[in-house]
C-alpha positions in Angstrom: 90.2 125.4 83.2 93.7 126.1 84.9 93.9 128.7 87.5 90.9 127.1 89.7 91.3 128.0 93.4 91.3 125.1 95.6 89.6 124.4 99.4 86.2 123.6 100.4 84.9 127.2 99.8 86.3 127.1 96.2 84.4 123.7 95.5 81.1 125.2 96.7 81.5 128.4 94.8 82.3 126.4 91.6 79.2 124.1 92.0 77.1 127.2 92.2 78.7 128.4 89.0 78.0 125.1 87.5 74.3 125.5 88.7 74.5 129.0 87.5 75.3 127.7 84.0 73.0 124.6 84.0 69.7 126.0 85.1 69.5 129.0 82.9 70.3 126.3 79.8 67.2 124.1 80.7 65.0 127.1 81.1 65.9 128.3 77.7 65.6 124.9 76.1 61.9 124.7 77.8 61.1 128.1 76.6 62.1 127.4 72.9 60.3 124.1 73.2 57.2 126.2 73.7 57.9 128.9 70.8 59.1 131.7 73.2 62.9 132.1 71.3 63.4 135.5 72.5 63.0 134.6 76.2 65.1 131.6 75.8 67.9 133.6 74.4 68.0 136.2 77.6 67.9 132.9 79.8 71.0 131.6 77.8 72.9 134.9 78.0 71.9 134.6 81.7 73.5 131.2 81.9 76.8 132.4 80.0 77.4 135.8 81.8 78.3 134.8 85.4 80.6 132.0 84.0 82.4 134.7 81.7 82.8 137.1 84.4 84.7 134.6 86.9 86.4 133.3 84.1 87.8 137.1 83.0 88.7 137.7 86.8 90.5 134.4 87.0 92.6 135.6 84.0 93.3 139.0 85.2 94.4 137.6 88.5 96.7 135.4 86.4 98.1 138.0 84.4 98.9 140.0 87.5 101.0 136.7 88.7 102.8 136.7 85.5 100.9 133.9 84.1 99.4 133.3 80.8 97.0 130.3 80.4 94.7 128.9 77.7 91.4 129.6 79.4 91.5 133.1 77.2 90.1 130.9 74.6 87.1 129.6 76.5 86.4 133.5 77.4 86.9 134.4 73.7 84.2 132.0 72.8 81.7 133.0 75.2 82.2 136.5 74.4 82.0 136.0 70.5 78.9 133.8 71.1 77.1 136.5 72.9 78.3 139.1 70.3 77.3 137.1 67.2 74.0 136.6 68.9 74.4 132.9 69.5 73.6 132.8 73.1 72.8 128.9 73.2 76.4 128.4 72.1 77.8 130.6 74.8 75.7 129.2 77.3 76.8 125.4 76.3 80.4 126.7 76.5 79.9 128.2 79.8 78.2 125.0 81.2 81.1 123.0 79.6 83.7 125.1 81.3 82.0 125.0 84.5 81.5 121.4 84.4 85.0 120.7 83.2 86.5 122.5 86.6 84.0 119.9 88.3 85.3 117.1 86.4 89.0 118.3 87.2 88.5 118.5 90.7 86.7 114.9 90.6 89.7 113.5 89.0 92.4 115.1 90.9 90.5 114.2 94.0 90.3 110.4 92.8 94.0 110.5 91.8 95.1 112.1 95.0 93.1 109.6 97.3 96.1 107.5 98.6 98.0 110.7 99.5 95.2 112.5 101.0 94.0 109.4 103.1 97.5 109.6 104.8 96.7 113.2 105.9 93.1 112.6 106.8 94.3 109.7 109.3 96.6 112.0 111.0 95.9 111.4 114.8 94.3 114.5 116.5 94.1 113.2 120.1 95.5 110.7 122.9 95.0 109.1 126.0 97.8 110.1 128.3 98.5 108.4 131.6 98.7 110.8 134.4 99.3 108.9 137.6 96.2 106.3 137.9 94.1 108.3 135.4 93.8 108.4 131.8 93.5 112.1 130.5 92.5 112.6 126.7 94.7 115.3 125.3 95.9 117.0 121.9 98.4 114.6 120.2 100.6 117.9 119.6 101.1 118.0 123.5 102.5 114.6 123.7 106.4 114.9 124.8 109.0 112.4 125.2 108.7 110.2 128.4 105.1 110.2 128.3 102.9 107.0 128.5 99.9 106.7 126.1 97.2 104.0 125.8 96.5 103.0 122.3 93.0 101.2 122.1 92.0 98.7 119.6 91.2 100.7 116.2 93.2 103.9 117.4 95.9 105.5 115.2 99.4 105.7 117.2 99.8 109.3 117.9 103.6 109.3 118.2 106.7 107.5 117.6 107.1 105.5 120.9 108.3 102.1 122.2 105.9 99.4 123.5 106.3 99.3 127.1 105.1 95.2 127.6 103.6 92.6 126.0 102.7 92.5 122.2 100.8 94.6 119.8 99.5 94.1 116.4 99.4 96.9 114.3 98.4 97.9 110.7 101.3 99.8 108.9 99.5 99.7 105.4 98.9 103.3 105.3 102.5 104.2 105.9 104.3 101.1 103.8 101.4 99.4 101.8 102.2 96.3 103.3 98.7 94.7 103.8 99.3 92.1 106.4 99.6 93.5 110.1 103.0 93.4 112.1 103.3 91.9 115.4 105.5 93.8 117.9 107.2 92.5 121.0 107.9 94.6 124.3 110.6 97.0 123.7 109.8 97.6 119.9 109.8 100.8 118.3 106.3 101.5 116.8 106.0 104.4 114.2 103.2 107.0 114.6 100.5 106.6 111.9 100.1 102.6 112.2 96.8 101.5 113.4 96.4 99.3 116.6 94.4 96.4 115.3 94.7 94.2 118.4 94.5 94.6 121.9 95.1 97.8 123.7 98.8 98.3 124.8 100.6 101.1 126.3 103.4 103.3 124.5 106.2 105.2 126.0 106.5 108.6 123.5 110.0 108.8 122.4 109.7 111.8 119.9 107.4 114.9 120.2 104.0 114.4 117.6 105.2 117.2 115.8 108.6 115.5 115.2 107.2 111.8 114.6 107.3 109.8 111.5 103.7 110.4 110.5 103.9 114.4 110.9 106.9 114.4 108.7 104.9 112.4 106.1 102.2 114.5 106.3 104.4 117.5 105.9 105.8 115.9 102.7 102.5 114.9 101.4 101.2 118.5 101.4 104.2 119.8 99.8 103.8 117.0 96.9 100.2 117.8 96.5 101.1 121.6 95.9 103.9 120.8 93.3 103.8 121.0 89.6 106.0 119.1 87.1 108.0 120.6 84.2 105.6 118.5 81.9 102.7 120.1 83.7 103.9 123.3 82.5 103.3 122.3 78.9 100.0 124.4 78.5 101.5 127.6 79.9 104.7 127.0 77.4 102.8 126.7 74.5 99.6 129.2 75.3 100.4 132.0 73.1 101.5 129.8 70.2 98.3 127.9 70.2 96.2 130.8 71.0 97.6 132.4 67.9 97.1 129.4 65.7 93.4 129.1 66.9 92.7 132.8 66.3 94.2 132.8 62.8 92.1 129.6 61.7 89.1 130.9 63.3 89.5 134.3 61.6 90.5 132.8 58.3 87.4 130.5 58.4 85.1 133.4 59.0 86.8 135.4 55.9 87.1 132.7 53.5 83.5 131.4 54.0 81.9 134.8 54.6 80.2 133.3 57.8 81.3 134.4 61.2 79.8 131.7 62.8 82.7 129.5 61.6 85.0 131.5 63.6 82.7 131.0 66.6 82.6 127.0 66.0 86.4 126.9 65.7 86.7 128.8 69.0 84.9 126.5 70.8 86.6 123.5 69.7 89.8 125.0 70.3 89.9 125.2 74.2 92.8 122.6 74.8 91.5 121.2 77.8 93.5 118.0 77.4 96.6 120.0 77.7 95.4 121.7 80.8 93.9 118.6 82.5 95.7 115.4 81.4 98.8 116.3 82.6 98.2 117.1 86.2 95.9 114.2 86.7 98.1 111.6 85.3 101.1 112.9 87.4 98.9 113.0 90.6 97.8 109.7 90.0 101.2 108.6 89.8 102.1 110.2 92.9 99.1 108.3 94.4 100.2 105.2 93.1 103.7 105.4 94.5 102.3 106.5 97.8 100.3 103.6 97.8 103.4 101.3 97.4 105.3 103.1 100.2 107.1 105.5 97.8 106.4 109.3 98.8 107.5 111.2 95.8 107.6 115.1 97.0 106.6 116.8 93.7 105.4 116.2 90.2 108.8 117.3 89.2 110.7 114.4 90.9 108.3 111.8 89.6 109.3 113.3 86.0 113.0 112.9 87.2 112.2 109.3 88.7 111.3 108.3 85.2 114.8 109.6 83.5 117.3 108.2 86.0 120.4 106.6 84.0 123.1 106.4 87.2 122.4 105.5 90.7 125.0 106.5 93.4 123.9 104.4 96.6 125.2 104.5 100.2 126.0 101.1 102.2 125.2 101.0 105.7 121.4 100.8 106.2 120.7 101.0 102.4 122.3 98.1 100.3 123.0 96.4 103.9 121.3 96.1 107.0 123.4 98.8 108.8 124.3 96.4 111.9 127.3 94.3 112.2 126.5 90.5 112.7 128.7 87.9 114.0 129.9 85.9 110.9 132.3 83.7 112.5 134.1 82.5 115.9 137.6 81.2 116.2 138.9 80.2 119.4 142.4 79.6 120.4 143.5 76.3 121.9 141.9 75.8 125.5 138.9 77.7 124.4 135.5 77.4 122.9 133.3 79.7 120.7 130.9 80.3 123.3 133.5 81.0 125.7 135.0 83.6 123.6 131.6 85.3 122.8 130.4 85.0 126.2 133.6 86.9 127.6 133.7 89.5 125.0 129.8 90.2 125.3 130.2 90.2 129.4 133.0 92.9 128.9 131.2 95.0 126.2 128.0 95.3 128.2 129.9 98.4 129.5 130.6 99.8 125.9 128.4 102.0 123.7 130.3 100.9 120.4 128.1 99.6 117.8 130.5 96.3 117.5 129.9 95.8 121.4 126.0 95.8 120.8 126.5 93.4 118.1 128.5 91.0 120.6 125.9 91.4 123.0 123.1 90.5 120.9 124.8 87.6 119.2 125.2 86.2 122.7 121.7 86.6 123.6 120.5 85.1 120.5 122.9 82.1 121.4 121.2 81.9 124.9 124.7 82.7 126.8 124.5 83.9 130.4 126.6 87.0 130.6 128.5 88.1 133.9 128.6 91.9 135.0 131.7 93.6 134.0 134.0 95.5 136.4 137.0 98.1 136.5 136.1 98.7 132.9 138.7 100.7 130.9 137.9 101.7 127.4 139.9 103.7 124.7 137.1 104.7 122.3 137.3 103.1 119.2 140.2 100.9 119.9 139.3 98.5 122.7 138.5 97.9 126.1 139.7 96.0 129.1 138.2 94.9 132.6 137.2 92.4 135.0 134.6 89.7 134.1 133.9 86.8 136.5 137.1 87.4 138.4 139.2 87.2 135.0 141.0 90.1 133.3 139.6 90.3 129.9 140.5 92.2 126.7 138.7 93.0 123.8 139.6 95.0 120.8 141.5 95.3 117.7 144.3 92.8 116.9 147.1 95.4 117.7 145.5 96.5 121.1 145.1 93.0 122.6 148.2 91.5 121.0 150.0 94.1 123.1 148.3 93.2 126.2 148.3 89.5 126.0 150.6 86.4 124.7 149.5 85.0 121.2 149.3 86.3 117.7 145.7 87.0 116.6 146.8 87.4 112.9 147.5 83.5 112.9 143.4 83.0 113.4 142.4 85.4 110.9 143.3 83.7 107.7 140.6 82.8 105.4 137.8 84.9 107.5 135.0 86.4 105.5 136.2 89.1 103.2 135.5 92.5 104.5 134.6 91.5 107.9 135.7 93.1 110.9 137.8 91.4 113.5 137.6 91.9 117.1 140.3 90.0 119.2 139.7 88.6 122.6 142.1 87.8 125.2 141.4 86.3 128.8 144.2 86.4 131.8 147.0 87.4 129.6 146.6 85.1 126.9 144.8 85.5 123.4 141.1 83.6 123.7 140.1 83.8 120.1 138.9 86.3 117.4 135.4 87.3 116.4 134.7 88.1 112.7 131.4 90.6 112.3 130.1 91.6 109.0 127.3 93.8 107.6 126.4 91.6 104.7 124.1 92.9 101.6 120.3 92.6 102.2 118.5 89.7 100.9 116.6 92.1 98.3 119.4 94.0 97.3 120.4 91.7 94.2 116.9 91.4 93.0 116.4 95.5 93.3 119.6 96.4 91.9 118.7 93.9 88.8 115.3 95.4 88.6 116.7 99.0 88.5 118.8 97.8 85.5 116.0 96.4 83.9 114.6 99.8 84.2 117.2 101.8 82.4 119.6 102.7 85.3 123.0 102.0 83.5 125.7 102.9 86.0 125.6 102.0 89.8 128.3 103.1 91.9 128.9 102.5 95.7 129.6 105.5 98.0 130.5 104.8 101.8 132.4 105.8 105.0 133.1 102.2 105.9 136.4 100.7 105.5 137.6 100.3 102.0 137.9 96.5 101.8 134.4 96.1 103.3 132.9 98.3 100.6 134.9 96.6 98.0 133.6 93.0 99.1 129.7 94.5 99.0 130.2 96.0 95.5 132.0 92.7 94.1 129.3 90.6 95.6 126.6 92.6 94.1 128.4 93.3 90.5 128.4 97.2 90.9 130.2 99.3 88.4 132.1 101.3 90.7 132.7 101.9 94.4 134.7 104.0 97.0 135.1 103.6 100.7 136.2 105.7 103.8 134.5 108.8 102.3 133.5 112.2 104.3 130.1 113.5 103.6 131.8 115.9 100.8 133.5 113.0 99.2 130.0 111.6 98.6 129.1 114.7 96.8 132.2 114.1 94.4 130.8 110.7 93.6 127.6 112.0 92.6 129.4 114.6 90.2 131.5 111.9 88.7 128.7 109.8 87.8 126.9 112.8 86.1 130.2 113.3 84.2 130.4 109.9 83.2 126.7 109.9 81.8 127.5 113.1 79.7 130.8 111.2 78.5 129.2 108.1 77.9 126.1 109.5 76.2 126.5 113.2 75.3 123.4 114.8 74.5 121.2 111.9 75.3 122.3 112.1 79.0 119.9 115.4 79.5 116.9 113.1 78.7 117.7 110.0 80.3 121.0 110.4 82.5 119.5 111.5 85.9 121.9 110.9 88.7 120.0 109.3 91.6 121.6 109.1 95.1 119.9 106.9 97.7 121.0 107.2 101.2 119.8 107.1 104.9 121.9 109.0 107.4 122.8 112.7 107.9 126.3 112.2 106.3 124.1 111.4 103.0 122.3 114.9 103.2 124.9 116.6 101.0 125.1 114.0 98.4 121.2 113.8 98.3 121.1 117.2 97.5 123.4 117.5 95.1 122.1 114.8 92.8 119.5 115.0 90.3 117.0 113.0 92.2 117.9 112.4 96.2 116.1 109.3 97.8 116.1 108.6 101.7 115.6 105.3 103.0 113.1 105.3 105.7 111.0 107.8 107.1 112.3 107.0 110.6 115.8 107.8 109.0 117.9 111.0 109.7 115.4 114.0 109.4 118.3 116.0 107.3 118.1 113.2 104.8 114.6 113.2 104.6 114.0 117.0 104.2 116.6 117.3 101.4 115.5 114.0 99.5 113.0 114.4 96.5 111.7 110.7 97.4 111.2 109.0 100.7 110.9 105.1 101.1 108.2 104.9 103.8 109.1 101.3 104.0 112.4 99.6 104.5 112.3 97.8 101.2 114.6 98.7 98.2 112.6 96.8 95.7 109.7 99.6 96.1 112.3 102.0 94.3 112.1 100.0 91.3 108.6 99.9 91.3 108.2 103.9 91.6 110.5 104.2 88.6 108.0 102.0 87.0 105.4 103.9 88.0 106.7 107.1 87.0 107.5 106.1 83.5 104.0 104.8 83.0 102.5 108.0 84.3 104.5 110.2 81.8 103.7 108.0 79.1 100.1 108.3 79.6 100.3 111.8 80.0 101.8 112.6 76.7 99.5 110.0 75.2 96.5 112.0 76.5 98.1 115.1 75.4 98.7 114.1 71.9 95.7 112.5 71.2 93.4 114.9 72.9 95.2 117.9 71.1 95.0 115.9 67.8 91.0 115.4 68.3 91.0 119.1 68.9 92.7 120.1 65.9 90.9 117.9 63.6 87.6 119.4 65.2 88.7 122.7 64.7 89.5 121.9 61.1 85.9 120.4 60.8 84.5 123.5 62.3 86.5 125.8 59.8 84.9 123.8 56.9 81.5 124.4 58.1 80.8 120.6 59.4 80.5 121.5 62.6 78.0 124.1 64.4 79.0 126.1 67.5 77.0 123.9 69.9 77.9 120.7 68.2 81.8 121.8 68.4 81.2 122.6 72.3 80.0 119.2 73.0 82.7 117.5 70.8 85.4 119.1 72.9 83.6 118.2 76.1 83.7 114.6 75.0 87.3 114.9 74.4 87.9 116.2 77.6 86.4 113.2 79.4 88.2 110.8 77.2 91.8 112.2 78.1 90.8 112.5 81.8 89.6 108.8 81.7 92.6 107.8 80.0 94.9 109.8 82.5 93.0 107.7 85.3 94.5 104.8 84.0 97.7 105.4 86.0 95.7 104.5 89.1 95.4 100.7 87.7 98.7 98.8 88.3 100.8 98.3 85.2 103.6 96.0 84.4 106.5 96.2 87.1 104.5 98.1 89.6 103.5 95.4 91.8 100.1 94.4 93.0 97.7 96.6 94.9 98.9 96.5 98.5 
């Protein structure tokens, strides 16, 4: 039942094949009932021949591509049935084969539901504002700077920014979050979300082809066409299973003197559990993970996700929020906290540095009124000076400010939060105070790391390009096993290799089965390490494109706890796949034994095999039902 071509045309052809096996079988049974056995035999042969012909063509095509599948057993069963004068058995096998293909397509369609739903919801058109008019255009035609109107119920066609007012959007198709999100003016809005509130205008920030949703669709399509190593079990054992089946069939016929026993063995031998159960279970696992906001690109990545033993993780934007926040302000005598922050933020309005943005944001949160800066001079990454409200203001590192104003910033730094960055502020040649900024751990980081450890991750290392003291502080707070700071992109690759060497040193041969090294990051500088790891995980589809492209897994929602859920889904999917294979093959072997001993007729054997097929597929579909540790349905 492998090697089935896909697509709408293939689906129609296979349905016609099923009808071509079913209708002659029904006609033959009617002819038997009215006492016309010879005509019934012709009808059964007519129902077998087309399926056998199509199957032989599929086998020939597979052999040309260097693949050998177990469908050859089904072909042997049908050909042997016709040769031994058992057309009814041949027709039943043909019906079971054609029906099995339809069953496989149904099961995979059910398993792919969440993934295919993502693709089906891809926006096709948009209402673009052109002057005073609204013109419907193809979504692919949208360019940065365009303004589009998003109506109630519309899918947002491209990544953009809300121009005015508020918007209520449903991001469940992207993140698995059931509750709609309310966005304010100026908020970035991802493509693929659905407007569940009033109409709003969006300023396009990226072309539709480069949008979040377009990237997700590309990743989904790649995942749907992949095969995991475990899914190749049928190919790996095809020759051996075929040899055993033929030996048992021939042996049964020779020892009993009844060639019909060989036919009975062959019709039970087709290992559909091996062919069907694994891809259905893995596709169901990919679908379950997608529903929880974790896009696993391939079945192979899902299998690796189940065997992660070590984690190397980036700090900024991954374990932390990725933006500095004011942790503490210490004013010098004669100044207040608000005054120090207002002076620094007013001057930093002229700077594009991330620390400057953090100070400006903090001042706005406090409701401070900022003055426009003038005569600004900035030394990139060191400090800035200028005129604010008629006062000469200097903001920067302690050394930069101490060289330009009286007072010792070091005297105010004692006891500031560990790992924080300190900005000194001076006004009119005198130290005004210092401001400590910190990028602290995300609130969900401790719980996520605990869940990963509970799921089998035994070594967690932090690798960051940030300051060494800040990295050490975060690592110690979260109880990590190792850490390195001030790293270049190439240095992070070294951290991945070190983690892999540690797993091998600690566990030896076991590391091959449960010692996969996973790297989690979100920036361009993480891309080399993501590629070097056994499994790369990119944080957020809106992160750096380079990271999402090389990663094996993309977190569509900015929540680290979903990664632990995805690991639980992967482990359960593989366990159910193996369970289906072992039980299915075990039942098939038992049936072959019964057929060899004469307890099963060929027709009974074919019916038994189909019952086994249905059982293992239903078992594989259990992956779609949330298991322990996977989270509730979104």
